[in-house]
VEXBA-465734 format. One record per residue (C-alpha): residue in one letter; residue number from 1; x, y, z. Coordinates in nm, 3 decimals. Layout:
BEGIN
{resn = a&resi = NUM&x = X&y = Y&z = Z}
...
***
This chain:
BEGIN
{resn = x&resi = 1&x = 2.280&y = 0.390&z = -2.397}
{resn = x&resi = 2&x = 2.162&y = 0.087&z = -2.202}
{resn = x&resi = 3&x = 2.133&y = 0.074&z = -1.825}
{resn = x&resi = 4&x = 2.348&y = -0.211&z = -1.704}
{resn = x&resi = 5&x = 2.318&y = -0.101&z = -1.344}
{resn = x&resi = 6&x = 1.996&y = -0.284&z = -1.259}
{resn = x&resi = 7&x = 2.028&y = -0.585&z = -1.033}
{resn = x&resi = 8&x = 1.692&y = -0.706&z = -1.156}
{resn = x&resi = 9&x = 1.487&y = -0.581&z = -1.446}
{resn = x&resi = 10&x = 1.106&y = -0.597&z = -1.443}
{resn = x&resi = 11&x = 0.937&y = -0.792&z = -1.721}
{resn = x&resi = 12&x = 0.908&y = -0.591&z = -2.039}
{resn = x&resi = 13&x = 0.630&y = -0.566&z = -2.294}
{resn = x&resi = 14&x = 0.590&y = -0.859&z = -2.526}
{resn = x&resi = 15&x = 0.616&y = -1.117&z = -2.249}
{resn = x&resi = 16&x = 0.240&y = -1.159&z = -2.222}
{resn = x&resi = 17&x = 0.226&y = -0.980&z = -1.888}
{resn = x&resi = 18&x = -0.011&y = -0.690&z = -1.940}
{resn = x&resi = 19&x = -0.126&y = -0.438&z = -1.680}
{resn = x&resi = 20&x = -0.490&y = -0.486&z = -1.588}
{resn = x&resi = 21&x = -0.708&y = -0.173&z = -1.575}
{resn = x&resi = 22&x = -0.710&y = -0.190&z = -1.196}
{resn = x&resi = 23&x = -0.330&y = -0.205&z = -1.188}
{resn = x&resi = 24&x = -0.248&y = 0.075&z = -1.429}
{resn = x&resi = 25&x = 0.056&y = 0.284&z = -1.337}
{resn = x&resi = 26&x = -0.007&y = 0.628&z = -1.194}
{resn = x&resi = 27&x = 0.126&y = 0.952&z = -1.335}
{resn = x&resi = 28&x = 0.390&y = 1.095&z = -1.100}
{resn = x&resi = 29&x = 0.423&y = 1.463&z = -1.190}
{resn = x&resi = 30&x = 0.710&y = 1.660&z = -1.026}
{resn = x&resi = 31&x = 0.489&y = 1.958&z = -0.931}
{resn = x&resi = 32&x = 0.125&y = 2.004&z = -0.836}
{resn = x&resi = 33&x = -0.075&y = 1.837&z = -1.113}
{resn = x&resi = 34&x = -0.163&y = 2.103&z = -1.372}
{resn = x&resi = 35&x = -0.496&y = 2.118&z = -1.553}
{resn = x&resi = 36&x = -0.530&y = 1.947&z = -1.892}
{resn = x&resi = 37&x = -0.242&y = 1.701&z = -1.888}
{resn = x&resi = 38&x = -0.218&y = 1.500&z = -2.211}
{resn = x&resi = 39&x = -0.055&y = 1.160&z = -2.153}
{resn = x&resi = 40&x = 0.067&y = 1.018&z = -2.484}
{resn = x&resi = 41&x = 0.131&y = 0.652&z = -2.558}
{resn = x&resi = 42&x = 0.077&y = 0.517&z = -2.206}
{resn = x&resi = 43&x = -0.239&y = 0.419&z = -2.020}
{resn = x&resi = 44&x = -0.229&y = 0.548&z = -1.664}
{resn = x&resi = 45&x = -0.475&y = 0.559&z = -1.376}
{resn = x&resi = 46&x = -0.745&y = 0.815&z = -1.440}
{resn = x&resi = 47&x = -0.714&y = 1.131&z = -1.230}
{resn = x&resi = 48&x = -0.889&y = 1.465&z = -1.260}
{resn = x&resi = 49&x = -0.729&y = 1.674&z = -1.534}
{resn = x&resi = 50&x = -0.548&y = 1.383&z = -1.698}
{resn = x&resi = 51&x = -0.643&y = 1.302&z = -2.056}
{resn = x&resi = 52&x = -0.505&y = 0.971&z = -2.179}
{resn = x&resi = 53&x = -0.418&y = 0.916&z = -2.544}
{resn = x&resi = 54&x = -0.264&y = 0.569&z = -2.595}
{resn = x&resi = 55&x = -0.295&y = 0.651&z = -2.966}
{resn = x&resi = 56&x = -0.305&y = 1.021&z = -3.037}
{resn = x&resi = 57&x = -0.309&y = 1.267&z = -3.326}
{resn = x&resi = 58&x = -0.274&y = 1.641&z = -3.373}
{resn = x&resi = 59&x = -0.652&y = 1.688&z = -3.376}
{resn = x&resi = 60&x = -0.678&y = 1.537&z = -3.024}
{resn = x&resi = 61&x = -0.415&y = 1.774&z = -2.892}
{resn = x&resi = 62&x = -0.538&y = 2.085&z = -3.075}
{resn = x&resi = 63&x = -0.887&y = 2.024&z = -2.933}
{resn = x&resi = 64&x = -0.765&y = 1.962&z = -2.575}
{resn = x&resi = 65&x = -0.517&y = 2.253&z = -2.566}
{resn = x&resi = 66&x = -0.305&y = 2.083&z = -2.297}
{resn = x&resi = 67&x = -0.112&y = 2.283&z = -2.038}
{resn = x&resi = 68&x = 0.149&y = 2.007&z = -2.031}
{resn = x&resi = 69&x = 0.239&y = 1.682&z = -2.200}
{resn = x&resi = 70&x = 0.364&y = 1.353&z = -2.060}
{resn = x&resi = 71&x = 0.477&y = 1.073&z = -2.285}
{resn = x&resi = 72&x = 0.743&y = 0.853&z = -2.432}
{resn = x&resi = 73&x = 1.041&y = 1.028&z = -2.587}
{resn = x&resi = 74&x = 0.945&y = 0.926&z = -2.942}
{resn = x&resi = 75&x = 0.589&y = 1.059&z = -2.896}
{resn = x&resi = 76&x = 0.711&y = 1.395&z = -2.767}
{resn = x&resi = 77&x = 0.964&y = 1.417&z = -3.050}
{resn = x&resi = 78&x = 0.676&y = 1.361&z = -3.295}
{resn = x&resi = 79&x = 0.479&y = 1.639&z = -3.123}
{resn = x&resi = 80&x = 0.778&y = 1.868&z = -3.173}
{resn = x&resi = 81&x = 0.791&y = 1.785&z = -3.545}
{resn = x&resi = 82&x = 0.417&y = 1.859&z = -3.576}
{resn = x&resi = 83&x = 0.462&y = 2.192&z = -3.396}
{resn = x&resi = 84&x = 0.755&y = 2.285&z = -3.619}
{resn = x&resi = 85&x = 0.558&y = 2.199&z = -3.935}
{resn = x&resi = 86&x = 0.259&y = 2.408&z = -3.824}
{resn = x&resi = 87&x = 0.022&y = 2.109&z = -3.791}
{resn = x&resi = 88&x = -0.001&y = 2.151&z = -3.414}
{resn = x&resi = 89&x = -0.028&y = 2.464&z = -3.200}
{resn = x&resi = 90&x = 0.032&y = 2.418&z = -2.829}
{resn = x&resi = 91&x = 0.011&y = 2.778&z = -2.709}
{resn = x&resi = 92&x = -0.125&y = 2.674&z = -2.366}
{resn = x&resi = 93&x = 0.186&y = 2.475&z = -2.266}
{resn = x&resi = 94&x = 0.315&y = 2.641&z = -1.950}
{resn = x&resi = 95&x = 0.410&y = 2.351&z = -1.723}
{resn = x&resi = 96&x = 0.719&y = 2.130&z = -1.759}
{resn = x&resi = 97&x = 0.701&y = 1.836&z = -1.999}
{resn = x&resi = 98&x = 0.735&y = 1.488&z = -1.853}
{resn = x&resi = 99&x = 0.934&y = 1.245&z = -2.070}
{resn = x&resi = 100&x = 0.923&y = 0.868&z = -2.017}
{resn = x&resi = 101&x = 1.235&y = 0.669&z = -2.106}
{resn = x&resi = 102&x = 1.294&y = 0.296&z = -2.070}
{resn = x&resi = 103&x = 1.595&y = 0.147&z = -1.892}
{resn = x&resi = 104&x = 1.722&y = 0.040&z = -2.235}
{resn = x&resi = 105&x = 1.706&y = 0.396&z = -2.369}
{resn = x&resi = 106&x = 1.871&y = 0.551&z = -2.067}
{resn = x&resi = 107&x = 1.832&y = 0.913&z = -1.961}
{resn = x&resi = 108&x = 1.744&y = 1.178&z = -2.216}
{resn = x&resi = 109&x = 2.056&y = 1.325&z = -2.375}
{resn = x&resi = 110&x = 2.138&y = 1.696&z = -2.377}
{resn = x&resi = 111&x = 2.053&y = 1.740&z = -2.746}
{resn = x&resi = 112&x = 1.709&y = 1.576&z = -2.714}
{resn = x&resi = 113&x = 1.636&y = 1.771&z = -2.395}
{resn = x&resi = 114&x = 1.736&y = 2.102&z = -2.558}
{resn = x&resi = 115&x = 1.523&y = 2.026&z = -2.865}
{resn = x&resi = 116&x = 1.216&y = 1.960&z = -2.649}
{resn = x&resi = 117&x = 1.281&y = 2.282&z = -2.458}
{resn = x&resi = 118&x = 1.309&y = 2.469&z = -2.791}
{resn = x&resi = 119&x = 0.972&y = 2.372&z = -2.936}
{resn = x&resi = 120&x = 0.778&y = 2.365&z = -2.608}
{resn = x&resi = 121&x = 0.929&y = 2.664&z = -2.429}
{resn = x&resi = 122&x = 0.913&y = 2.481&z = -2.095}
{resn = x&resi = 123&x = 1.155&y = 2.266&z = -1.891}
{resn = x&resi = 124&x = 1.168&y = 1.891&z = -1.932}
{resn = x&resi = 125&x = 1.157&y = 1.639&z = -1.647}
{resn = x&resi = 126&x = 1.220&y = 1.270&z = -1.698}
{resn = x&resi = 127&x = 1.103&y = 0.938&z = -1.561}
{resn = x&resi = 128&x = 1.249&y = 0.596&z = -1.626}
{resn = x&resi = 129&x = 0.967&y = 0.343&z = -1.677}
{resn = x&resi = 130&x = 0.938&y = -0.012&z = -1.804}
{resn = x&resi = 131&x = 0.767&y = -0.047&z = -2.141}
{resn = x&resi = 132&x = 0.439&y = -0.128&z = -1.973}
{resn = x&resi = 133&x = 0.469&y = 0.186&z = -1.762}
{resn = x&resi = 134&x = 0.600&y = 0.064&z = -1.425}
{resn = x&resi = 135&x = 0.792&y = 0.348&z = -1.262}
{resn = x&resi = 136&x = 1.163&y = 0.275&z = -1.206}
{resn = x&resi = 137&x = 1.308&y = 0.621&z = -1.126}
{resn = x&resi = 138&x = 1.204&y = 0.987&z = -1.130}
{resn = x&resi = 139&x = 1.422&y = 1.287&z = -1.193}
{resn = x&resi = 140&x = 1.491&y = 1.478&z = -0.872}
{resn = x&resi = 141&x = 1.310&y = 1.812&z = -0.841}
{resn = x&resi = 142&x = 1.653&y = 1.974&z = -0.795}
{resn = x&resi = 143&x = 1.754&y = 1.832&z = -1.135}
{resn = x&resi = 144&x = 2.053&y = 1.651&z = -0.989}
{resn = x&resi = 145&x = 1.999&y = 1.286&z = -1.082}
{resn = x&resi = 146&x = 1.712&y = 1.046&z = -1.019}
{resn = x&resi = 147&x = 1.526&y = 0.900&z = -0.722}
{resn = x&resi = 148&x = 1.465&y = 0.528&z = -0.736}
{resn = x&resi = 149&x = 1.100&y = 0.431&z = -0.720}
{resn = x&resi = 150&x = 0.986&y = 0.200&z = -0.444}
{resn = x&resi = 151&x = 1.087&y = -0.157&z = -0.528}
{resn = x&resi = 152&x = 1.356&y = -0.054&z = -0.779}
{resn = x&resi = 153&x = 1.723&y = -0.117&z = -0.715}
{resn = x&resi = 154&x = 2.037&y = -0.006&z = -0.897}
{resn = x&resi = 155&x = 2.407&y = -0.004&z = -0.824}
{resn = x&resi = 156&x = 2.506&y = 0.330&z = -0.678}
{resn = x&resi = 157&x = 2.149&y = 0.394&z = -0.569}
{resn = x&resi = 158&x = 2.186&y = 0.360&z = -0.195}
{resn = x&resi = 159&x = 2.287&y = 0.712&z = -0.086}
{resn = x&resi = 160&x = 2.027&y = 0.965&z = 0.030}
{resn = x&resi = 161&x = 1.965&y = 1.249&z = -0.213}
{resn = x&resi = 162&x = 2.088&y = 1.599&z = -0.126}
{resn = x&resi = 163&x = 1.728&y = 1.723&z = -0.151}
{resn = x&resi = 164&x = 1.639&y = 1.515&z = 0.155}
{resn = x&resi = 165&x = 1.386&y = 1.294&z = -0.022}
{resn = x&resi = 166&x = 1.454&y = 0.947&z = -0.150}
{resn = x&resi = 167&x = 1.754&y = 0.753&z = -0.265}
{resn = x&resi = 168&x = 1.972&y = 0.935&z = -0.516}
{resn = x&resi = 169&x = 2.075&y = 0.757&z = -0.832}
{resn = x&resi = 170&x = 2.291&y = 0.931&z = -1.090}
{resn = x&resi = 171&x = 2.338&y = 0.730&z = -1.410}
{resn = x&resi = 172&x = 2.649&y = 0.826&z = -1.609}
{resn = x&resi = 173&x = 2.461&y = 1.014&z = -1.883}
{resn = x&resi = 174&x = 2.253&y = 1.205&z = -1.628}
{resn = x&resi = 175&x = 2.570&y = 1.348&z = -1.471}
{resn = x&resi = 176&x = 2.643&y = 1.549&z = -1.785}
{resn = x&resi = 177&x = 2.294&y = 1.696&z = -1.806}
{resn = x&resi = 178&x = 2.214&y = 1.757&z = -1.438}
{resn = x&resi = 179&x = 2.390&y = 2.094&z = -1.416}
{resn = x&resi = 180&x = 2.245&y = 2.214&z = -1.748}
{resn = x&resi = 181&x = 1.891&y = 2.117&z = -1.650}
{resn = x&resi = 182&x = 1.927&y = 2.284&z = -1.309}
{resn = x&resi = 183&x = 2.029&y = 2.616&z = -1.465}
{resn = x&resi = 184&x = 1.752&y = 2.601&z = -1.728}
{resn = x&resi = 185&x = 1.493&y = 2.516&z = -1.463}
{resn = x&resi = 186&x = 1.599&y = 2.817&z = -1.254}
{resn = x&resi = 187&x = 1.571&y = 3.042&z = -1.562}
{resn = x&resi = 188&x = 1.220&y = 2.909&z = -1.636}
{resn = x&resi = 189&x = 1.103&y = 2.958&z = -1.277}
{resn = x&resi = 190&x = 1.238&y = 3.316&z = -1.274}
{resn = x&resi = 191&x = 1.064&y = 3.392&z = -1.605}
{resn = x&resi = 192&x = 0.738&y = 3.236&z = -1.483}
{resn = x&resi = 193&x = 0.755&y = 3.451&z = -1.168}
{resn = x&resi = 194&x = 0.807&y = 3.760&z = -1.382}
{resn = x&resi = 195&x = 1.165&y = 3.831&z = -1.269}
***
């Protein structure tokens, strides 16, 4: 699915406009930043606990033993295949995954989200980013749509979010998954609390 809602789209990779090391995007995690975050396929600003793997392999991840992963959908799908085949063991994952999608890809579908939940055992949050990593929108903590990032605009993105923070934006595909993600997130939080 392609986002046709954007009034203006930032320049995408392949245009010769590269991020300089001083202008790398930051990692916006929906909770307090956990220890040992492995960021796959995207260079981000260095922060304590963040381990950046623009090019990664199972040995990198087995050695790090990350507590969460952040990366492009195709990278996280590859991690899932490696886990399923026994080439990767991520027993320390206990914080939600963070999936990056481009405006062209659109929000993560229910099947892909459920598959990531299956192999990781943790909830999945999503961010919409340009191919060079510029943040466009983040999934609301309440799992009910997205918040537009500063400087991003989209049709239907001018109402305040019910959570009280930011401008709510609910792309068509996200509507079908918002309720499912909210329920799964509540189940995870209850299990993590020992209920």
